[in-house]
C-alpha positions, 0 to 999 in steps of 0.5 A: 073334910072328915066326917065321924059316924053319927052314932052314939059312939061318935064322939068317942070315935072324935077323940080318938081321931083327935088322939091318933093326929097329934101321935101322927103329927105332932109326936113330941107333945102327944109324948108330953099329953099322956102326962095329963092328969085323966081330966085335962087329957081329952081337952088338950088332945083335942086342942092339939089336933086343932092346931095339927089342923091349922098348921097343916093347912098350907101344907097338904095341898100345892094350891095356897087357895086350897090351903086357905080355904081350909084356914077359912074353914076353921075359922068359920068352924069356932063360930058355929061351935060356940053357937052350938051348932053339929059339924061333922068333922072329928076335930071339931066334935071333939072340940064342941065337947069340950067346949060344952064340959069346959069354960073355954075362951073362943078368943084364944082358939079365934086367935090361933087360927087367925094367925094361920090365916095372916101368915097364908095371906102374905106375899111369899116374898114376906120375912118378918121385921124383927124378932117380936113380930116372930114372937108375936106369931109364936104366941098366937100360935103355940102359947094360946094352946097352953092357955086353952089347956089351963082352962079346961083344967080350971087353973087361974093364975097370973104366974102360970099364964105367964109361964105359958106366954113364955114357954109357948114363945120359946116353943114357937120360935125353936120350932120355926128354926127347925123348919126352916129347911122344909120351907127352904125345899119347898119354896127356896126361900128362908122365911122365918129369919127376921129382917133385922137378924138377916141384915146384922148377919149379912144375909140380907139382900135387896133387888128392886125394892125387895128384900130376901134372905140370901141361899147361897153360901148359907152356912156360918152366917145362918148358923150364926143368925139361928142362933140369935133367935135360938137364944131368944128362945132360950131367954123365954124358957128360963123366964118361964122356969124363974116363974116355977115356984110361984104357978099352983100345984097341978099346972107343971104337967101342963108346962112340960111343953118346956122340956121338948123346947129344951131338947130342941135348943140342946139339938140345935146347940150339938148342930152348932145352929146349923139347921141343915144337919139331919141329926136334927131330923132324927128321933124326937127333935133330935133325940132318941124317943126313949131319951126324950120320954125320960127326960119328960117323966124324970121332970114330971116326977121332979115336979119341974118344967 
């Protein structure tokens, strides 16, 4: 794990590290966070950098056990941070500072890393049984970050929490779809199409009592399955937007990731829901960085998400 200097500038260095990690590995959310009020920004970057750490844990090594050890380290680190023990790792230092300054729920941090651990522990041939399984994973890994940011901003609102839940699910589902080519190239498998959806579209094959998604002749059937999952994501996004008039003033900047979800859905739609279309990998979520930033700023100016 990377260490930070133990000088008086260590906390500042830790937050700088968080910003750079989010900018490097989660750029579309980096641009969202820049539009947060200053008093919420440091906490949001710490939470997103934490997510970068656990999301990449299994990808930065070819040995799954090493990746799992990284996740277990973070599970233990959260307990130590809340016990006010010093951990010389920059994201952990930043989280510790945020937790000291704001009332932050340990539950959401633990839930996020535990969802990643459960995913890492699954058999390599595992595919989720239903859309509900994917929605729960999206809730646990993406919605939790929005809940934490709302807490750091002192925002207590059932409507805001419900909107955050739907936005997290929408983002999570769409990002899982976008990641399918990466996982197919890395493992030779399609992991995040639910079995019920795969079977409906003729993608599921069973051999020796084990089910998997066909990798041959995927184009049309896979696009139909992707469209079905993406449509569920869009429904969550619409539900979140219906709650817009009920969320407190000042909540909208936290919910701007809804714009990212819409942009990604629109990019998938332009590619006819073919996740292997190279256009999806260009720019930011398939659009030019300038266009994406303009979309964010337009919504921010109008106080909408």
